[in-house]
N, C-alpha and C positions, 0 to 999 in steps of 0.2 A: 709493590706493582702498581702504583698508580702514574710513573713515567711512560709505561706500555699504555694503557688505557687513555692516556691522553694524548698520545699520535696515533694511535687509529682514534676516536673519536674528532679529532682535527684533520686528519687525512680522508674522514668521510662527511664533514661538515665544510670543507674549505675546495676552492679548486683546484685539482689537480693533474699534473701532467703526465704519471708515472703511475706505477705500482710502489706499498710499501711492503719492505721487506723484513720479517723479523726474523733475525740469528739466534740459535740457541743448543745448548749440547743436547743429544740424546736423552733422553728422559728424563730432563728439567722439568716437566711440567708444561708445555708450550701448549698442547692440542687443550689437556684440559682445564687449564686458566682461560684459552678462548672461547672453550663451548658451554662451562658450565660459568662463568662468572664474566668474562668481557661483556661476551653477547645479547645474553640477557636485559646487564644494563645497558649496555647500545640501544638495544631495539627498544627500548622504556624511553630514554633520550632523547633518542634523534628521531624515532619512527623509521629505523630502517631493519633492513631483513636480512638477519645475516645467512649464510649459508656456510659450509664448511664440506671441503673435497679433501680427499686425499691422494694423492696421484701414486700410491703404494702400486706397482704391477702397473701402470699406465703404459699401456701399449703403443699407441698414435693419440691424433688430435682426436679422431671420433666417439675414441672410447673417455677421453676426460671432458668432451660434450656432453656425453652423455651420462658420464659421473655428475658433472653439471646440474642436467635437466630433472635428473631424477633427485638429486638431493634438493633441489629449490620443492618441486614438486611432494617432496616426502614433509618437507619444512610446514608445507600449506595445510597438507591433509594431516599432519599429525604424527610428532617422531615415532618412529617403528613401526607404521601400517606401510608406508611403500617403500622398498628399499633395492627394488629390483621388477627391470621391466615386466618379470613374469606376476610379481605381486600388484604391479599397475595394470594392466592388464587383467585382473580377477575384480578388480576395486574401480571401475570408471566411472562408476556411480560416486564415486567420496571423491576423485579427480574432478568431476565435472561439479562436483558440490561447493570443491574449494576452488576452483579457477574456475570463475563460470564462463568466461570468454572462450573456453574449447568446446562451449555450446552448437558453436557454430559450425563443427565439424560433424558429418555425419556422421562418418565414419570414423571414427577416433583413432583404428585402428593405421591411419593417414601417420597418425604423429609418431609413432614406432618404428616407419618405412622412413621417417624423414635421417639425415647422416648429417655427420659434421656439424663443421657453425651452422648452419640451417638452423641445427636446434636452437642456437640460442636467440633465435626470433621469439618462441615462446615463452621469454621471461622477461618481466616489465624492464622497461628503460627507465627509473627514476627508484632512487629508495632500497639496492639489494648491492650488500657486499660480498664478494664472493671472496671466500680465503683456502687457497689452495697449500693444503699439509706434504707434510713428506716428500718436500720437492726432491731431495738424493736418492729417496727409494722408490723414483722412477723408473721404467726398463729402460736399458739403455738400447731399447728397438726403436725408441723416439728419441730424437737427436736436443740437446738442450736448444740447441737454433730456432726447430720448430716451435717448442712449446714457449721459447720468449715470445716468438711470432704473435700466437696463441693469447697472450697475456695483452702485448703489444695493440692486438685487434680488438678484445674487451675496453681496454681504458679509453685508446683513442679514437674509435669508430663507433663505438657502442658506449661508450662513457660510464660504461661501470667501477666500481671502485674496484679496485683490489688488491689483495692482502697476501702474501706469501708468507708461510712459515717452511722454516729451512734449517740448519744446521752445514753452514757452508763447508767447513772442515772434513765434510765427507764426502763433497764432491769433487771428483778426481781433477776436472780441468776448469774448475771454478764456473762461475754463472756468468757466459759469453752475453754480450752485449744489454751489461748490466746499465754502464752511464743511459745509455737510449731507453730504457724499458723501466730499471729502478729507480725514483725519485729518490727517496731517500733510504736510511739501515738503522735500523733500531736493534741492537742488542736486548736478549730476551734473559734477563739473570734473577732466577724465583729466590726468595727469601729465607734462607732455612728453618728460621721461627714460624713461618708460613707453611709452609714445607710440613714441621711437624704439626702445626696445627692440626691443616686438612687432614693427616694421614689418621690421626689420633679418634679427627671428630668419626670416623667411622664405623670407629668402635661403639659396643651397646654394654661389652663389659664394664661394669659403672667402675669397679677393685682396679682393673687393669687401666681405664682412663684417668682414673683418680693418683694412680700411681704415678704414671706417666707425665699429667702435666703438674704433679706438684717435684717433679724431679725432673722436670723440662731442660731448666739449669743444666745438670751433668750432662743430660743426652745432646745439649748442641754442643756442647763441651767437644765431644765424643765426634762429632760433624762437624768440628772446626779443623780444616785442614791444614792449617799452618805446619811449616815442616822446615829444617835448616837448608833441605835440599830441594830449590826452585823444582826441578824436575819431579819430584816427589809429592811435592804440594802440587802441582797441577794434576798429576795423577790423580791423587786422594779427592780433590776441589770438583773433578769430572766424576768420581764414583762416587760421593757425598752429595752430589746433588740432583744424581738419579732417581726421580723417587720411588719408579720402579723396584728399583735395588734395594731403597731401606724401606719399603713398603712389604717386600720379601721376609729383609730383617725383620723389621716390626711385626710378621705375622709369625715367623718361627721362635721370637723373643715369647708372643702372646705363652705356646705349649710350656716354656719352663718357667712361665711364671704364676699362674695357673698350678702346676704342682707345686712349687713353693709355696706361695699365699694358700690353698689349701692344707697346707702340713705345720706353718707355721706362721707367726708374729711378725709381718711386715713391716712394722713399725719398728719394731728395735733394730739398732746397730747391725749388729751382725748381718742379719737379713738383707735387710737394705744393701749389704758391702755386696753380699754371693750375687743378687741381682743384679748390681751395675756390673761385676765380674760376669755374668751370664750376659749382657747385655752388649757388652765389650767383645765378647771371643763371636757371640754372634754376628756380630758388627762385619768382624773381620773378616769371617769362612764365608758370611754371605757375600763383601764384596769380590774376595780372591775367588769363588766358585763360581757366583752368576755372573756377575760383571766381568770380569778378565780372565776366566777361566784357566786359571794356575794350578789346581787343586782340584781332587776326586774324592769320591768314596774311596778307591782302590788307593789313590796315589797322596796321599797326607804329606810329603814331601820333609817329614821327619817331624812335622808340628806335635807329634803325639809322645814323640821320645824326653824323658824327664831328666833333662841337663841341667846342670845348674845353672846358678843366674853372675857365670863370671866374664861373660864378654864384658860389661860394663863396668868392670874392676879394671881402676887403671894407676896400680900402685906403681912407684917410681921403680926403673930400672933396677937403681943399687940396693935398694931394701930386698928387692929377690933376687939377683944376681944372675939373670937372665943370660944367657947364651946367643950364640948364633943358632943353633941347632933349634934352642928354644922358637926364636923368632918366627924359621921357615916352617914349623911343625904348627905354628899358630896361624899361618899364614895357606893351611894347605887346609885347618880345621875354616878358616873362614872360608875356601873356594869350597869344600867339602859341606857345610850349614849357609850359606850364602842366600837359600830365601828365606829358611827357617828364622836367622837371626833380623833380616830387615822384616819381616812380616812381623817381630816383637819390637820392634823401634819403632816401624811406622804408625801401629796401630793403640801400643799399651806404651813405652819407655816413654814416646812423644810427649803426652797427658801425662806422665810420673805418675803410673797404673801397671801392674803387675802384671804377668801373664799365666794363666792357665788351662790346660785344656781338658774339655769336658765331652770326651768320646759320644756318652749318647745323644748330645745336643749336635756334634757333629755329623752323627749318622742321619739323624734327625735331618739336615742342610742339606746335605748331599746325595744324602739315599730315598728319604722319604718314608724311614723306619721309622716306627711309634716307638717314642721315649719310655722306657720299662722305669713306674715310678719309683719304684726298691731299690734297682739299682743306680738309681741318677741321682735321687737322696742320699744314696751310700756314696757316691761317686762327688757330690758338693761338699759333701760332711768331712772327707777323706781332702781332700784338695785345700781346705779351707782350714785343719787340724783341730776339729770340733770335739772338746771332749767336756763333759757337762753342758751342754749348750752354749760352749765360749770356746772362743780361740785358746790354745794353752799357750799360757805364760812364755815360754819359751820361743814358739814362735812369731808369736806377738815379739816380740825383744828385736830377732833376728829379723824381723819385716824392717825394723829402725835403718839396720843396714844392709838389705839388700834392695828393699821399697825404694823407703825416702833418701837414700841414698847416708852414706857414713858424716860422708862432710857437714852435713844439715845439725849434728855434735856441737856443744858450745868446747873451749877445749875445757872447761871445768866438768862438762858431763862428762868426756868422753874416755876418761880413766874408770870411771866406774860404770861405765857400760859397757868398756872392756872385761870387767873383771865380773858382770852380770852374765854376760856369756861364756865366758870359761865356765862360771859355775855351774849352767844349765848344758855345758857340753860335757864338763867332768861329772857331771851325776847322772847322766842317760835319759837327761829330758825331752831330747824328739824320737820323734817316732817313725825314722824313715836314715838311712844310712847319708844323704845326699845331704843332708844339713850339717852334718858332722865335718864335711867334706869343709860347706860353706862358710861356718865357723869358724873353721881353723885358716882358712884365707883370710881372715881377717885377725885375727888373734896373732899370728907365726908373726907377720912383720913388725907389730906394736911386742913383742917380748919383752926388749928391757924396762917397758913403762911397765909391766907388769910384774918386774923384779926376775922374771923367768927365761933361761935358753930355751931357747929353738925343741931342743929335745925334750925340754920339760914339760914347755906345753904339749907339745904331740903326745907324752907320755899319759897326763892329765885327759885331753881329747880319748886315748886308745881307752882309758880306765871306764871313761864312758860309753866307748863304743861297745865296751863288754856288757857291761849293765844293761846295755837296749839287746845284745844279741842275746841275751838268754831268751828272750820270750818269741826268737822269730825264729820261722819255718821258711829255710830255702827251698826256693824253686828254680828252673831256668827261666822263668822271667824277671826274678830279682836280681839273680848274677846278669843276664843279658844285658836289662837296664843301667845298672852298675858300672858296668864294661862300657855300656854307649857314654855314660855323662863322665866317666873319668878317664877315658882314653887321651885327653890330649891333653895331660898332666906331664911336665917335664921338672915343675922343680922339689927339689931334692927329699925336702921334708913332707912334702905333698902327696908322691908317689911313693914315701916311705908308710907315711897311714893309708895311703889307695890301696897296695900291696902286703898293710897288714890287715886289712879289712876285706879282700878276697882269698885270701889263706884262713879268716875266718869262719867267711860263708861255705870254704869247698870243704874243711873238714865238717863243718856244724852239716852239710848237704851229704856227705859220706854218713855219718851215721843215720839221721834222719832215711835216707834212700834204703841203706839198707834192710830198716825195721819195716820200711813202708812197700819195700818190693817180696819181703816173706810175706806181709799181708795179702796183697796183690793177687802172689803166686797163688794161696790158698781158697781164694775168693776165683780165681780162675778157673781152678779144679772142680770146685765143690759149687759155684754158684756166678757163673759166665753174666747173666741179665746183669746183675747188683755189680759184676767186675768191670760191665760193659760202661755202666751208668755212675760209674767213680772215675774211670779215664774222660766220658765224654767233655767236648768242652762245653762252657756253661753256658757260653757265649758267642752263636758261630758267624755274630757280624763284629767282634772283638775278638779277633783269635789273636792269641800268644803262643809265643813256640812250643810247643810240645814235650815234654824229657823222655829222653829214650826209657825204653821201660824193657822192651822184651829181651834184649839183649842181656837182661842180668836170669833172664828164667831157666833154669830149666829142663832141657828140649826131653826128660823121661817123664815129663806131668803130661806129655802131649796125647799117649794114649786114654791113661786114664781119664785125661779131663774130657776126651772126646766122645767116651762112653757114658757121663754124665750130661752132654747137652741136650736140652730138647726143643725143639720147632723154632718157639720165640726166640728165644734165648740166639740161635744161628742167625736168623735174621738181626736180630738188634748188634753179634758181629760184624754181621757183612756190611752195617750202613757203619760202625766204627772203621773199618780201614778203610769204607770212600771218605769219611770227612780228614782221618788220620792223615793220611798218605796222597790220594787224588787230590782234594780240593783244598788242603791247606798249603800255604806259600813256605811249609816251613818243614817241609818234608829232607831238604837235603841234611838237616840234624840225625837224621832216624837211619842212617843208612849202615849202622851198626846192628842195626835190625834182623837185616837178612836172613843171616843164616839162621835163626828160630826160626822166620818168615818158612823159610823155603823146608825146615824140617817139617811143619805143622800142613805145609802143601804136598809135600810129598806122603804123607802119613794119610793125608784124605783121600789123595788119590790110587794110594795103593790098598787101602783097608774099608772098601765101605761096607756099611751095614746095613745088611740087605733085610735085615730083622725092623729096623724103624724105616720104613718106606719116605715117611713124609719129611721127616730130617736129611734122608740119603738125598731125597730131591732134592729138598734147598739147599746142602751142602754142595749140589754140583749145579744149580740152577745160577745159587746167589752166591752162595760165600768165595764158591774158586775162583768165581771169573773177577772178586772185584779183590781177591790175596795175589793172583798172575799179574795185574795191571797196577797191584801196589808194589810188588817185588819189582817189575820193569821200571817203574820210576824209578823206586830207590836204585837199581842199578845204575840207571841214567846218570845217575848223582856222582860216579865213580871214577875217580881218575885212571884207573886202570884196568884192568882184566879182573874180574869176578873171584879168578881161582887167588888172587893174590889175596880178597879179604876173607875168603870161606873154608874155615877148618874141615876138612875130611871128617866124614860122619866117627869114622872107627875113632880116631884122633880127640876128636869130641869127646866121647862118649868113655873115654880113657881117662881123659884128664878131669869129667868128671867124679869120675871114680875115685882120683888121686884127692 
């Protein structure tokens, strides 16, 4: 920042004929630098009194003149003591002691009746630097012509030194009469290292400060906006130089750091790697949320979707036998997921890092929701595939292909790397289905190097899937995520693997659902409160699709179930209906439950239990209204008349008997 200080120092000490303009981006730290670093040093070295005046919201020359005088008086009387005319009026003694020449006024109130440029006569004629800040935020009620005329008056006729701080790009019509009023323009470009140091110096958490400083090179690398696309480099550069945004990111990263540091030894490479991944995620989300307003708590734009890392794989068309339909599908996919792919490339691939989504941290940044420590630690372990305190070897090996790039192997290393990858896949060493898909993308093109046909490679990977699936409990979330992640696959062998996995999920899901349905049906009949606890969402902030359930229930259990309900369980069920159907964004998946819900509604309306006064009241006042609204919302999702979907009660009973 030496050149900026020297420019202002020379402007103050030399004979000048105009103002000095300091141009810089929003949030780059211009104001902070002038107030806290430049002015104190300048006042000591030149005996100049420097005041800074924000033009934010200034509506006319009178208001600007008032701001200048009050800033001067506040500076003389002591920072923070005099910040408004009301405060000044109550502190006349402070003013007269600080500015002795004001004692000649018998009635100090005369000072506050003075308006416009006359106020400037109360300022000293020498050794005063007036710095106008936020020129681009000045009200449009005052023209740029009038303001520049005021500056010209201060410089030429009153002999003051004037500095103007602005972001010229944000001034719609530019600065008029610049050549007449502005003598010199300098560019304010803060140094990333200085920004980093100034932000970290504000923290008292010794462990945090030590960690940030010891990893400073990594953090500066993450803030380096170098990009192959010039427009993106400019955009990232603007965001990374915005101190408010970086402070925002650091403050939220601190919350994640505190949890990791409290529960782990961050000197270990694994936890250091986790912290770096958490920082990159925090930085990226902070910029897109706070700086660019591209995402929100409600709209994640697919950032949380578990897609495989296939967009960076660029095998030759001959290997894959691509056709025109494949290319068209990829174009459609790119269009649909454009934001997500650009996000990953801009913030992660750009610096050779892998992308991981952290829901707890996302919620903190975008909605201020406190991190659940247990859930957060579990999420971090899952994302890094931790086993016995270390990353599983299978994932460490796959990362060499996915994250480091398979082209970084030497020819001598590559065959062994492929062989090891096949062994991990064939023996079921991966704990998620997407990794088997990813492994296959690298194994199939090089099947001949493994002395295997494509079908033989596929059978080996299927064997690994079978081993892994033994311990899998399928859910609607598992199936939905897999659908999202693999819908774009068009290559024949990969389609076969995808369809094989989908069929395995479906088969296992049917068996699990049958057993689970029977268990939950018994709970519904005998212990409604426990039933509600079983299917109530575990985290209302991280909702996943609810699996259809009531469509499988026997309507004949309604009467026996209702007779056993207790007042507290009725309230629980009402809350469940509200969350399941009225608050969630996935109710459109539950339209098959309408018949059971209607049967339940009809029974409750027509069979009041007069012996249970409280239960009866809760059913009619709380449960039935929620149930009716839920049915109405589900009906709205149906593309046709309700009669097309609801089986008449008599027919339904007959089918149940059969």
